[in-house]
C-alpha positions, -999 to 999 in steps of 0.1 A, spaced: -420 465 -536 -430 491 -568 -463 506 -552 -474 504 -590 -477 471 -584 -507 473 -554 -527 494 -585 -524 480 -612 -528 444 -592 -558 463 -585 -577 476 -614 -591 467 -646 -578 463 -678 -603 492 -689 -589 512 -660 -559 509 -669 -568 522 -703 -585 546 -687 -552 559 -673 -535 560 -704 -561 581 -721 -560 611 -693 -524 608 -682 -493 618 -692 -455 614 -700 -434 641 -681 -399 645 -686 -391 656 -654 -347 678 -653 -326 671 -627 -331 690 -598 -367 698 -603 -394 702 -576 -424 680 -584 -446 690 -551 -438 711 -530 -445 709 -493 -473 730 -476 -486 737 -514 -518 717 -530 -512 691 -556 -530 688 -586 -514 655 -598 -506 619 -588 -472 608 -604 -462 573 -612 -424 571 -613 -412 560 -650 -374 564 -647 -352 581 -624 -347 589 -593 -366 612 -564 -357 627 -533 -385 628 -509 -379 659 -480 -391 676 -450 -376 713 -459 -386 721 -417 -366 702 -407 -341 698 -437 -345 661 -435 -344 632 -467 -369 609 -456 -369 586 -490 -352 580 -523 -380 574 -543 -376 556 -580 -394 533 -610 -430 518 -601 -433 541 -570 -462 565 -567 -467 599 -557 -489 630 -544 -509 597 -529 -517 609 -498 -523 644 -511 -546 628 -535 -567 613 -504 -570 637 -480 -571 673 -502 -546 689 -476 -514 705 -486 -485 679 -491 -462 676 -458 -426 667 -477 -417 680 -510 -399 653 -540 -375 665 -558 -359 648 -589 -323 634 -583 -314 627 -619 -336 633 -654 -364 610 -647 -398 602 -666 -428 601 -652 -467 594 -655 -485 625 -647 -530 623 -638 -549 655 -634 -563 652 -602 -598 668 -617 -597 645 -643 -594 616 -618 -620 626 -594 -648 628 -621 -638 591 -633 -642 584 -591 -675 599 -591 -692 589 -624 -677 550 -618 -681 531 -590 -666 500 -603 -631 523 -611 -635 541 -578 -636 508 -555 -604 490 -572 -586 519 -566 -595 532 -533 -589 495 -524 -551 497 -541 -544 530 -526 -556 513 -494 -534 485 -498 -504 505 -506 -508 534 -470 -510 501 -452 -474 484 -473 -459 518 -463 -473 526 -423 -462 481 -418 -428 501 -432 -428 528 -408 -439 513 -381 -410 480 -388 -379 509 -389 -393 524 -357 -394 490 -342 -413 501 -315 -393 513 -289 -363 489 -301 -329 493 -310 -332 479 -340 -305 482 -369 -312 465 -407 -288 457 -431 -305 467 -461 -342 477 -461 -353 448 -474 -347 436 -447 -376 456 -431 -399 441 -459 -431 425 -445 -449 392 -457 -475 408 -481 -516 408 -477 -526 373 -497 -548 394 -513 -515 413 -528 -502 382 -534 -519 373 -556 -524 396 -575 -495 399 -583 -487 379 -615 -519 401 -632 -498 429 -619 -463 427 -636 -482 419 -672 -499 451 -670 -469 467 -657 -451 453 -684 -480 465 -712 -482 497 -700 -446 504 -705 -446 489 -738 -477 510 -746 -461 545 -731 -433 537 -750 -453 548 -783 -458 573 -771 
């Protein structure tokens, strides 16, 4: 499931408008490092188009591939520690970047936005954790034919907000194309 739907499903329309106001589209050339393992991150990214690779440089292994609709930099945003992985563009990509400083200020000043935003990030992280645990299989020898087979049932709250989130995503993409 596209992680941006977790965020758009929880935020109010005014919150999305604010994100569009402070964020900006950035073209990222193939091979460009967006986030470097061990170095602070000052931006939260939403992947609009393209493909990104997530690697752990210390072990030289790719751990994930991300495409449109994914969220990048949220863990370092939450705990303010340097990332434990590097994110590079595999193809020419387009991201929507939200500056950390402005986002932190909005979270401090707007309790409704803060509640919506942190709930969205919590749901996103819970989904990611469930999928990771499913991959580990609790020590069982499990083979998956497709990544979609590991997806677990979503929270009823998330499912309830999906139609609104999809509608906001369509609106967001249309508005970004107009920029």
